[in-house]
C-alpha positions in Angstrom: -7.5 -25.5 28.1 -7.5 -22.8 30.9 -9.1 -19.4 30.4 -5.6 -17.8 30.1 -4.8 -19.7 27.0 -8.3 -19.2 25.6 -7.9 -15.4 25.8 -4.4 -15.4 24.3 -5.7 -17.5 21.3 -8.7 -15.3 21.0 -6.4 -12.2 20.8 -4.3 -13.7 18.0 -7.4 -14.7 16.1 -8.8 -11.2 16.4 -5.6 -9.7 15.4 -5.4 -11.9 12.3 -8.9 -11.4 11.3 -8.7 -7.7 11.5 -5.4 -7.6 9.7 -6.8 -9.7 6.8 -10.1 -7.8 6.7 -8.4 -4.4 6.6 -5.9 -5.3 3.9 -8.0 -7.8 1.7 -11.7 -7.3 2.2 -12.1 -3.6 2.8 -14.4 -2.3 0.2 -15.4 1.2 -0.6 -18.9 2.4 0.3 -21.8 1.0 -1.7 -22.7 2.8 -4.7 -25.7 5.0 -4.8 -28.2 5.1 -7.6 -26.5 6.8 -10.5 -28.1 9.1 -13.0 -25.3 8.9 -15.5 -25.3 6.9 -18.7 -22.8 4.2 -18.9 -22.1 2.3 -22.1 -19.8 -0.7 -22.5 -18.5 -1.2 -25.9 -17.7 -4.9 -26.8 -15.5 -5.3 -29.7 -13.5 -8.3 -31.1 -10.4 -6.3 -30.9 -9.3 -4.0 -27.9 -10.7 -0.4 -27.9 -7.3 0.9 -27.3 -4.6 0.2 -29.8 -0.9 0.6 -28.9 0.5 3.6 -30.4 3.4 3.3 -33.0 6.6 4.8 -32.2 7.3 8.0 -34.1 9.4 7.8 -37.3 10.4 11.5 -37.1 13.2 13.2 -35.0 12.0 14.0 -31.4 12.2 17.6 -30.0 11.2 18.6 -26.5 10.6 21.7 -24.3 11.3 21.5 -20.6 9.3 23.7 -18.2 10.6 24.1 -14.7 8.2 25.1 -12.0 8.6 25.2 -8.2 6.9 21.9 -7.5 7.8 20.0 -10.7 9.7 19.7 -14.1 7.6 19.0 -17.0 8.9 17.9 -20.7 6.7 18.3 -23.6 7.6 16.3 -26.9 6.7 16.9 -30.4 5.3 13.4 -30.6 1.6 14.0 -30.6 2.3 17.3 -28.5 2.4 14.8 -25.6 3.7 15.1 -22.1 6.9 13.1 -21.9 7.9 13.6 -18.2 6.4 15.1 -15.0 8.9 14.9 -12.2 8.0 16.1 -8.7 11.0 17.7 -7.3 10.2 17.5 -3.6 9.3 13.8 -3.7 11.9 12.9 -6.3 9.3 11.1 -8.2 8.8 10.6 -12.0 5.1 10.2 -12.7 5.2 9.7 -16.5 6.8 6.4 -17.3 6.3 7.2 -21.1 4.6 9.8 -23.3 1.1 10.6 -22.3 -1.5 13.1 -23.4 -0.9 12.2 -27.0 -3.5 13.9 -29.5 -5.0 12.2 -32.6 -7.9 13.5 -34.6 -11.0 12.0 -36.2 -10.8 8.4 -36.5 -7.1 8.3 -37.3 -4.7 6.6 -35.0 -1.8 8.3 -36.7 0.6 10.3 -34.3 1.7 13.5 -35.8 4.8 15.6 -35.3 4.1 19.2 -33.9 6.2 22.2 -34.0 6.8 23.3 -30.4 7.1 26.9 -29.2 7.1 28.4 -25.7 6.1 31.7 -24.3 6.7 31.8 -20.4 4.6 29.2 -18.9 2.8 28.4 -22.0 3.8 25.7 -24.6 2.2 25.6 -28.0 2.1 22.5 -30.1 1.4 23.5 -33.8 0.5 21.4 -36.7 -1.0 23.3 -39.7 -4.0 25.3 -38.4 -4.3 23.2 -35.2 -2.9 24.3 -31.8 -2.4 22.3 -28.8 -1.7 24.6 -25.7 -0.4 23.8 -22.4 -0.6 26.4 -19.7 1.5 25.4 -16.6 0.4 26.3 -13.1 1.4 25.4 -9.5 0.3 21.7 -9.5 0.0 20.8 -13.2 -1.4 22.5 -16.4 -4.5 23.4 -18.4 -4.5 21.8 -21.8 -6.7 23.1 -24.6 -7.0 22.8 -28.4 -7.9 25.2 -31.2 -9.9 25.2 -33.3 -12.8 22.9 -32.2 -12.9 19.4 -33.8 -12.9 15.8 -32.7 -9.9 14.9 -30.7 -8.6 12.0 -28.7 -6.2 12.4 -26.0 -4.4 9.3 -24.9 -3.1 8.8 -21.5 -2.1 5.2 -22.6 0.7 4.5 -20.0 -1.1 6.1 -16.9 0.9 7.0 -13.9 4.4 5.4 -13.6 5.5 3.1 -10.8 7.4 5.3 -8.3 8.3 2.9 -5.5 10.9 0.6 -7.0 11.8 -0.9 -3.5 8.3 -2.3 -3.2 7.0 -2.3 -6.7 4.4 -5.0 -6.0 2.9 -3.0 -3.2 2.7 0.0 -5.5 1.1 -1.9 -8.3 -1.4 -3.2 -5.9 -2.6 0.3 -4.9 -3.0 1.6 -8.5 -6.6 2.6 -9.0 -9.1 4.9 -10.9 -11.7 7.1 -9.4 -14.5 9.0 -11.1 -16.4 11.9 -9.5 -20.2 12.4 -10.8 -22.7 12.9 -8.0 -20.3 11.0 -5.7 -16.7 9.7 -5.8 -16.6 6.1 -6.8 -13.7 3.6 -7.4 -13.9 2.3 -11.0 -12.5 -1.2 -11.9 -12.2 -2.7 -15.2 -10.7 -5.7 -16.7 -11.4 -5.0 -20.4 -11.5 -1.5 -22.1 -14.7 0.2 -21.1 -16.2 3.3 -22.5 -18.3 5.7 -20.6 -20.7 8.2 -22.4 -20.9 11.0 -19.8 -19.0 14.1 -18.7 -17.6 13.6 -15.0 -16.6 16.3 -12.6 -13.2 14.7 -12.6 -11.3 11.5 -13.3 -8.4 10.5 -11.2 -5.6 7.8 -11.5 -3.5 7.0 -8.5 -0.6 4.9 -7.4 0.5 4.4 -3.8 1.5 7.9 -3.0 0.5 10.1 -5.9 -2.7 11.3 -7.6 -3.2 12.6 -11.2 -6.6 14.3 -11.6 -8.3 15.4 -14.8 -11.0 17.9 -14.6 -13.0 18.8 -17.8 -13.3 22.6 -18.0 -15.4 22.0 -21.3 -17.6 18.9 -21.4 -16.1 15.8 -22.8 -17.9 13.5 -25.1 -16.6 10.2 -23.5 -13.8 8.5 -21.8 -12.4 5.0 -21.9 -10.6 3.2 -19.2 -8.4 0.2 -19.6 -5.6 -1.7 -17.8 -1.9 -1.9 -18.9 0.0 -5.1 -19.1 1.2 -4.6 -15.5 -2.3 -3.8 -14.4 -1.9 0.0 -14.1 -4.8 2.2 -15.5 -4.8 3.9 -18.6 -7.2 6.6 -20.1 -8.4 7.9 -23.4 -10.6 10.9 -23.6 -12.6 12.0 -26.6 -13.6 15.6 -26.9 -15.1 18.0 -29.5 -13.2 21.0 -28.0 -10.5 20.0 -25.6 -10.0 21.9 -22.3 -8.9 20.0 -19.3 -7.2 20.9 -16.1 -4.7 18.4 -15.0 -3.2 18.3 -11.5 -0.4 16.0 -10.0 -0.9 15.8 -6.3 0.7 14.0 -3.3 -1.9 11.8 -1.6 -2.3 13.6 1.7 -5.7 13.7 3.2 -5.7 17.3 4.5 -3.8 18.6 1.5 -6.4 17.0 -0.9 -9.3 18.2 1.2 -8.2 21.7 0.9 -9.2 21.6 -2.7 -12.8 21.1 -1.7 -13.5 18.9 -4.6 -13.6 15.5 -2.8 -10.1 14.5 -3.8 -9.5 13.3 -0.2 -12.1 10.5 -0.7 -9.5 8.6 -2.6 -7.4 8.1 0.5 -7.4 4.6 2.0 -7.3 3.9 5.7 -9.9 1.2 6.0 -11.6 0.7 9.4 -8.8 2.5 11.2 -8.3 5.5 9.1 -9.7 8.1 11.3 -7.5 6.9 14.2 -4.5 6.8 11.9 -5.0 10.5 10.9 -5.1 11.5 14.6 -1.8 9.8 15.1 -0.4 11.4 12.0 -1.4 14.8 13.3 0.6 13.9 16.6 3.6 12.9 14.4 3.6 16.0 12.3 3.5 18.2 15.5 6.5 16.4 17.0 8.4 16.1 13.7 9.8 19.7 13.4 11.0 19.4 17.1 12.6 15.9 16.8 13.6 16.0 13.2 13.4 12.2 12.7 10.3 10.2 12.3 12.0 7.1 13.7 12.6 8.8 17.1 9.0 10.2 16.8 7.7 6.6 16.7 9.8 5.7 19.7 8.4 8.6 21.6 4.8 7.6 20.5 5.5 4.0 21.8 6.6 5.4 25.1 3.4 7.7 25.3 1.3 4.7 24.6 3.1 2.7 27.3 2.5 5.6 29.9 -1.2 5.8 29.0 -1.6 2.2 29.3 0.5 1.9 32.5 -2.5 1.6 35.0 -3.8 -1.2 32.9 -0.4 -2.9 32.5 0.0 -2.7 36.2 -3.4 -4.4 36.7 -2.2 -7.0 34.1 0.9 -7.9 36.0 -1.2 -7.9 39.3 -3.7 -10.4 37.6 -0.8 -12.5 36.5 0.5 -12.6 40.0 -2.9 -13.5 41.4 -3.2 -16.3 38.8 0.0 -17.8 40.1 -1.4 -17.8 43.6 -4.6 -19.3 42.6 -3.1 -22.2 40.7 -3.1 -24.7 43.6 -6.6 -24.1 44.2 -7.5 -24.3 40.6 -5.7 -27.7 40.3 -7.6 -28.9 43.3 -10.9 -27.9 41.5 -10.0 -29.5 38.3 -9.4 -32.8 40.1 -12.6 -32.5 42.0 -14.8 -31.7 39.0 -13.0 -33.5 36.3 -16.3 -35.2 35.1 -18.4 -32.1 35.6 -17.2 -29.3 33.2 -20.1 -27.0 34.1 -19.5 -27.4 37.9 -15.8 -26.8 37.2 -16.6 -23.4 35.3 -19.0 -22.4 38.1 -16.6 -23.0 40.9 -13.8 -21.3 39.1 -15.9 -18.2 38.5 -16.7 -18.2 42.2 -13.0 -18.5 43.0 -12.1 -15.7 40.7 -14.7 -13.4 42.2 -13.7 -14.2 45.8 -10.2 -13.2 45.1 -11.0 -10.3 42.7 -9.4 -12.0 39.6 -10.4 -11.2 36.1 -8.8 -13.4 33.3 -9.4 -10.8 30.7 -7.3 -8.3 32.7 -4.1 -10.3 31.7 -4.5 -9.2 28.0 -6.7 -6.2 28.3 -3.8 -3.7 27.3 -3.1 -5.8 24.2 -6.6 -5.8 23.1 -6.9 -2.1 23.8 -3.9 -1.1 21.8 -5.0 -3.2 18.8 -6.8 -0.2 17.0 -3.7 1.8 17.7 -1.6 -0.8 16.2 -3.7 -1.3 13.1 -4.0 2.4 12.5 -0.3 2.8 12.8 0.2 0.0 10.4 -2.0 1.5 7.7 -0.5 5.1 8.4 3.2 3.9 7.9 2.2 1.9 4.9 0.3 4.7 3.0 1.2 8.0 4.4 3.6 9.9 2.2 5.3 11.6 5.3 7.1 8.2 5.8 8.0 7.7 2.1 11.9 7.7 1.9 12.0 8.9 5.6 15.2 7.6 7.2 15.8 6.6 10.8 19.5 5.7 11.6 22.2 3.5 9.9 20.8 1.1 7.4 17.0 2.2 7.8 16.8 4.7 4.9 12.9 4.3 4.4 10.5 3.8 7.3 7.7 2.8 4.9 9.3 -0.4 3.7 10.7 -3.5 5.5 14.0 -3.7 7.1 16.2 -5.0 4.2 18.4 -7.0 6.6 15.7 -8.1 9.1 17.5 -6.7 12.1 14.6 -4.9 13.5 12.0 -7.7 13.4 14.7 -10.1 15.0 15.6 -7.7 17.7 11.9 -7.0 18.2 11.2 -10.7 18.5 14.0 -11.1 21.0 12.6 -8.2 23.2 9.1 -9.7 23.0 10.5 -13.1 24.1 12.3 -11.5 27.1 9.2 -9.6 28.0 6.9 -12.7 27.8 9.4 -14.9 29.9 9.5 -12.1 32.6 5.8 -11.8 32.9 4.8 -15.5 32.5 4.1 -17.0 36.0 2.7 -20.3 35.1 5.3 -22.9 34.0 2.6 -24.5 31.8 2.3 -21.4 29.8 6.0 -21.4 29.1 5.6 -22.8 25.6 3.1 -20.2 24.7 5.3 -17.5 25.9 8.0 -18.9 23.5 5.7 -19.5 20.6 4.1 -16.1 20.6 7.2 -13.9 20.0 8.4 -16.3 17.2 4.9 -16.1 15.7 4.9 -12.4 15.7 8.4 -12.1 14.4 7.6 -14.1 11.3 4.5 -11.8 10.9 6.5 -8.7 11.1 9.2 -9.7 8.7 7.7 -7.9 5.8 6.0 -5.1 7.7 7.2 -1.5 7.4 10.4 -0.9 9.4 8.4 1.9 11.2 5.9 -0.5 12.6 8.8 -2.8 13.4 10.5 0.0 15.4 7.3 0.9 17.1 6.8 -2.7 18.4 10.5 -3.1 19.3 10.2 0.1 21.4 7.0 -0.8 23.0 8.5 -4.3 24.1 11.6 -2.6 25.4 9.5 -0.2 27.5 7.5 -3.3 28.6 10.6 -5.1 29.8 11.5 -1.9 31.9 8.0 -1.7 33.3 7.9 -5.5 34.3 11.2 -5.4 35.9 10.1 -2.1 38.0 6.9 -3.9 38.9 8.7 -7.1 40.2 11.0 -4.9 42.3 8.0 -2.9 43.6 6.0 -6.2 44.3 8.9 -8.0 45.9 9.3 -10.3 43.0 7.1 -12.3 40.7 8.1 -15.8 40.0 
């Protein structure tokens, strides 16, 4: 196997290892020593019991705010709906924030009243009060008494085109002395008062911040593996916010919310790319065309290396007769063959790694772009043209990956100078096409555009150099 094939195979292996590492094996930072008390309750029956449906008529009050629409129901004075207007996303799949008292699991009917941005749930002498603000509400109860607030259904699935990916990204975070991701399989009770508790799905974050200390909270998983929560208080006062997952937007709260964002190894690079995209978007008005401009910019930046790559491939073609002679001469002496090949390369200024250096250098950009397109809310429901209505999900008709593969094949055939590498030049585009089939269409568009610009660059170089055969 010659050096060209070895380097190509090495690149593919590095690509796959990094892809699998970033998506499957990326772990949050190791936990620091904790000073909080954590208690796990083990019972023969689940800690959280499914609430029975009410047997009384339902009444609701709807609150319209600039960012959202909220619906309060008389069923436990709970939150029935929280709809984010800008993102067209319903975050409550069922009733949450249901109140029950003492050790009773009975869900009571409340009388609902409204005064401006304040909604009262009243039952006898007990009042549950919602005070709505820009991003959510403050919920409090009067008079003091043991109360359990159930967020049994957690955040709803919002990405129906890619439900599996949305469910995979559901998570729970707790802020004490640090932000940590909490995983549970069975209901688990925590006997301390955190700075905040957060539930997230792919694009949205619900954060609960105790204004008054809570007694305990219990985390559990729903049937479809989302996270639910029950909070026990003596005097309820919680600030609840519903936020889009945007690194800089969350960082502006200065409460470490941004630490829930995922980006893996290439997150910082992805955020730099996203800043560039946000700079161009108001000018271009379409993220698809912004992606194509970014691909052109990367191609221009890498042009000196690409030109060197094409020159190295041309030199490799010229060196083939001499390499064949050395292989015959040293067929029984592998070490001698490697030594003479290195001497030959050095004498002619040939560096085998130069043939694939541009691909290796742009790998971090590629991985960062992949994570950004998959997780950034900017690309959620962002259209390109024709049938591409959402750059964050795959092309529903697989047109982009197939055209991308064809472009890659043409570019490989143009730049391959050694007939013995012809099979590799055909295999690699097919291989990448299958890998890209279920990638976000934005990433497919990037690689298609990059390959198109590579074809133009290769044809230009062939004309400039008098033809590379």
